[in-house]
C-alpha positions as a Python dict, from the first residue, in 0.01 Angstrom:
ca = {
    (1, 'X'): (0, 0, 0),
    (2, 'X'): (-319, 94, 184),
    (3, 'X'): (-447, -142, 451),
    (4, 'X'): (-816, -225, 403),
    (5, 'X'): (-1036, -83, 677),
    (6, 'X'): (-1366, -211, 808),
    (7, 'X'): (-1644, 48, 811),
    (8, 'X'): (-1617, 96, 1188),
    (9, 'X'): (-1243, 159, 1154),
    (10, 'X'): (-1307, 393, 861),
    (11, 'X'): (-1568, 574, 1068),
    (12, 'X'): (-1322, 618, 1353),
    (13, 'X'): (-1051, 741, 1115),
    (14, 'X'): (-1281, 996, 950),
    (15, 'X'): (-1402, 1116, 1293),
    (16, 'X'): (-1039, 1165, 1397),
    (17, 'X'): (-976, 1360, 1075),
    (18, 'X'): (-1274, 1582, 1158),
    (19, 'X'): (-1136, 1646, 1506),
    (20, 'X'): (-794, 1732, 1361),
    (21, 'X'): (-938, 1956, 1087),
    (22, 'X'): (-1144, 2147, 1344),
    (23, 'X'): (-865, 2165, 1603),
    (24, 'X'): (-1084, 1962, 1838),
    (25, 'X'): (-1393, 2180, 1808),
    (26, 'X'): (-1586, 1880, 1680),
    (27, 'X'): (-1455, 1591, 1884),
    (28, 'X'): (-1739, 1339, 1870),
    (29, 'X'): (-1829, 1356, 1502),
    (30, 'X'): (-1883, 980, 1465),
    (31, 'X'): (-2185, 997, 1698),
    (32, 'X'): (-2321, 1334, 1584),
    (33, 'X'): (-2675, 1347, 1453),
    (34, 'X'): (-2645, 1679, 1269),
    (35, 'X'): (-2417, 1804, 998),
    (36, 'X'): (-2068, 1941, 1045),
    (37, 'X'): (-2211, 2290, 985),
    (38, 'X'): (-2465, 2232, 1263),
    (39, 'X'): (-2173, 2144, 1492),
    (40, 'X'): (-1993, 2468, 1405),
    (41, 'X'): (-1738, 2357, 1145),
    (42, 'X'): (-1589, 2655, 963),
    (43, 'X'): (-1530, 2664, 589),
    (44, 'X'): (-1154, 2653, 649),
    (45, 'X'): (-1189, 2344, 867),
    (46, 'X'): (-1405, 2185, 601),
    (47, 'X'): (-1141, 2246, 335),
    (48, 'X'): (-876, 2100, 566),
    (49, 'X'): (-1090, 1789, 605),
    (50, 'X'): (-1147, 1752, 232),
    (51, 'X'): (-775, 1792, 165),
    (52, 'X'): (-686, 1533, 431),
    (53, 'X'): (-936, 1282, 288),
    (54, 'X'): (-809, 1332, -67),
    (55, 'X'): (-449, 1279, 41),
    (56, 'X'): (-517, 984, 272),
    (57, 'X'): (-740, 789, 35),
    (58, 'X'): (-628, 902, -309),
    (59, 'X'): (-973, 1024, -408),
    (60, 'X'): (-1080, 1347, -571),
    (61, 'X'): (-1370, 1528, -409),
    (62, 'X'): (-1558, 1759, -643),
    (63, 'X'): (-1694, 2033, -420),
    (64, 'X'): (-1963, 2123, -671),
    (65, 'X'): (-2103, 1772, -709),
    (66, 'X'): (-1995, 1590, -393),
    (67, 'X'): (-2063, 1859, -133),
    (68, 'X'): (-2379, 1694, -2),
    (69, 'X'): (-2179, 1373, 53),
    (70, 'X'): (-1935, 1552, 284),
    (71, 'X'): (-2175, 1673, 556),
    (72, 'X'): (-2141, 1393, 815),
    (73, 'X'): (-1898, 1117, 905),
    (74, 'X'): (-2150, 856, 789),
    (75, 'X'): (-2197, 1022, 449),
    (76, 'X'): (-1820, 1046, 399),
    (77, 'X'): (-1780, 678, 488),
    (78, 'X'): (-2051, 592, 234),
    (79, 'X'): (-1879, 809, -28),
    (80, 'X'): (-1539, 647, 34),
    (81, 'X'): (-1689, 298, 33),
    (82, 'X'): (-1837, 368, -310),
    (83, 'X'): (-1486, 473, -421),
    (84, 'X'): (-1363, 133, -313),
    (85, 'X'): (-1206, 233, 18),
    (86, 'X'): (-1265, -46, 265),
}
């Protein structure tokens, strides 16, 4: 059973996932104003992040159609909220 998260908790969790996926290269993603690419995220780190999100929240991310929704912590939180993750 998944415990419901408030958006600020979800934001923190996604930011921690970004830090883990990038081996700490992007450590303050929750407050970043640019995209992950602007912050130097590699394609491998991005795929790690997508995989972690899919596993943690039971969602399927379509890289062809959902790519634009995966560029910042805020856009990922919005995406997950629309999926019903709270």
